[in-house]
C-alpha positions in Angstrom: -70.6 11.6 32.4 -67.2 13.3 32.5 -64.0 11.8 31.4 -60.8 12.5 33.1 -57.8 13.4 30.9 -55.0 11.0 31.2 -51.6 12.5 31.6 -49.3 11.7 28.7 -46.4 9.5 29.6 -43.1 10.8 28.2 -40.8 8.1 27.0 -37.3 9.2 26.4 -34.0 7.4 26.0 -31.5 8.6 28.5 -28.6 10.1 26.7 -26.4 10.9 29.7 -24.1 7.9 29.0 -23.9 8.4 25.3 -20.4 10.0 25.3 -19.1 7.1 27.4 -20.4 4.6 25.0 -19.0 6.4 22.0 -15.6 6.7 23.7 -15.5 3.0 24.5 -16.4 2.2 20.8 -13.7 4.5 19.6 -11.1 2.8 21.8 -12.3 -0.6 20.7 -11.9 0.1 17.0 -8.5 1.8 17.5 -7.2 -1.3 19.4 -8.9 -3.8 17.0 -7.7 -2.2 13.8 -4.7 -3.8 12.1 -2.6 -1.7 9.8 -1.7 -3.7 6.8 1.8 -3.6 5.3 2.8 -5.0 1.9 4.4 -8.3 2.1 5.6 -8.7 -1.5 7.8 -11.6 -2.5 10.9 -13.0 -0.8 13.8 -11.4 -2.7 17.5 -11.2 -2.0 18.5 -7.8 -3.1 21.8 -7.3 -4.8 24.7 -5.5 -3.1 25.7 -2.0 -4.0 28.7 0.1 -3.1 26.9 3.4 -3.0 23.3 3.7 -1.9 21.2 6.9 -1.5 18.0 6.9 0.5 14.9 8.5 -1.0 13.5 11.6 0.5 9.9 10.7 -0.4 7.3 9.7 2.1 6.2 6.0 2.0 2.7 6.8 0.8 4.1 8.1 -2.5 6.1 4.8 -3.1 4.8 1.9 -5.0 6.9 -1.3 -4.9 7.4 -3.9 -7.6 9.0 -7.2 -6.6 10.6 -9.7 -9.0 11.8 -12.9 -7.5 14.2 -15.6 -8.8 11.3 -17.5 -10.4 10.4 -14.4 -12.3 7.2 -13.8 -10.4 6.1 -10.2 -10.5 4.1 -8.5 -7.7 3.1 -4.8 -7.5 1.8 -3.7 -4.1 0.4 -7.1 -3.3 -1.2 -7.5 -6.7 0.2 -10.5 -8.6 1.0 -9.7 -12.2 0.4 -12.7 -14.4 1.5 -11.1 -17.6 4.1 -8.3 -17.7 2.0 -6.3 -20.1 -0.6 -5.8 -17.3 2.0 -3.9 -15.4 1.6 -1.0 -17.8 -2.1 -0.4 -16.8 -1.4 -0.8 -13.1 1.5 1.7 -13.2 -0.5 4.1 -15.3 -3.5 4.0 -12.9 -1.3 4.5 -9.8 0.5 7.3 -11.6 -2.8 9.1 -12.4 -4.0 8.7 -8.7 -0.7 10.0 -7.3 1.4 12.3 -9.6 4.3 12.2 -7.1 4.6 8.4 -7.3 8.0 6.8 -7.2 8.2 3.2 -8.2 10.7 1.1 -6.2 11.9 -1.9 -8.1 13.1 -4.8 -5.9 14.6 -7.5 -8.1 16.2 -10.6 -6.7 19.9 -11.3 -7.4 19.0 -14.3 -9.4 16.2 -12.7 -11.4 16.7 -12.7 -15.2 17.8 -9.4 -16.5 15.4 -9.8 -19.4 12.4 -9.9 -17.1 13.7 -6.8 -15.3 14.1 -5.1 -18.7 10.6 -6.1 -19.6 9.3 -4.6 -16.4 11.2 -1.4 -17.0 9.9 -1.1 -20.6 6.3 -1.6 -19.4 6.7 1.1 -16.8 8.1 3.4 -19.5 5.0 2.7 -21.7 2.8 3.3 -18.6 4.4 6.7 -18.2 5.9 5.8 -14.8 9.3 7.1 -15.4 10.3 7.8 -11.8 11.9 4.4 -10.9 14.1 3.6 -8.0 16.2 0.4 -7.9 16.6 -1.1 -4.4 19.8 -2.7 -3.2 21.5 -3.7 0.0 24.6 -1.9 1.2 27.8 -3.9 0.7 29.8 -2.1 3.3 32.5 -1.0 0.8 32.1 2.7 1.2 
């Protein structure tokens, strides 16, 4: 008795449409991605007679908001105790040596809190600080 050899069936996944599928997925993720911006606190910046714009790119700027109720937020991280600001500033400074800290304090914020923030930044070796203000129009 002789057995006939069965021909092997080749199973393959068709890959001709693979680039089309990848391209559609790429477009989907590009459209569905939302770039997040920092919201911070609602502060009313003080007026200033002379203002100079920074020549630093936005990725090298870290923002600290202090509102009229003396709440402190650093890049969407709420700071419960002003002493924690030292560690946050130091870690950001280690990650980015070109870091500029922009301090946005409300007009009605207590100067003691602003001074405490400044002292903690000094202890965290974040000495490159920018104070934000609105132009008053009196140039």
